[in-house]
N, C-alpha and C positions, 0 to 999 in steps of 0.2 A: 384777571390778574394771574400771572403765573405763580403757582404755589412755591416753586423753587426761589423765585425772586423775593417773595414774602419772607422766606426763611433768612435771607441775608441782609435785607434792608432794616435800618433802625431809625428811630426818631433822631433827627439832627439836634434836638435840644438836650434830651436826657440819655440818648443812646439806648432807650428801652425798646421793647417789642411793639410792633405796629400790627393792627388787625385791619383787614380789608372790609369795607362796607360796600357791597356790590350795588345796592340801591342808590346810594349817593355818589358812588365812584370816588371814595375817599379812603385814605389810610388814616386810621385812628390811633392816637396815643392817649390811653386812659390816664396815664400818670401825669401828663401835662395838660390834659383836657384840650388837645388840639386835633384838628382834622386837616390833613394834607390832601390837596386835590390830585386826582389822576386824570391827566388830559391825553387823549388818544393813546391810552395804554401806558403812558409814561408818568411815573410818580414825580410830583413837583415837591421836593423835600426842602423847601425854603421856609424858614420861620415867618417871613413877611407875607408869604402866600397862604399860610395856614389860617384857619378860622377857629375861634374858640368854640368848644362844645357847649351846648345848652345844658342847663342843670338836669333836664330829663335824659339827655344823651349820655351824660357822664355817669349816671347811676344805672344805666341799663346794661 
């Protein structure tokens, strides 16, 4: 994931900061507890495509 892109994208729900999890290829919003997939290098920033973070993930 391009670092410059990460600086300008925001969570579509709360407009907060997203962090990239390289292992799972997801953009994470800790505030909302959501993980947005990155498919073929393209962030899919749709709330309906996001998954909820597990309790473990949201506290790490």
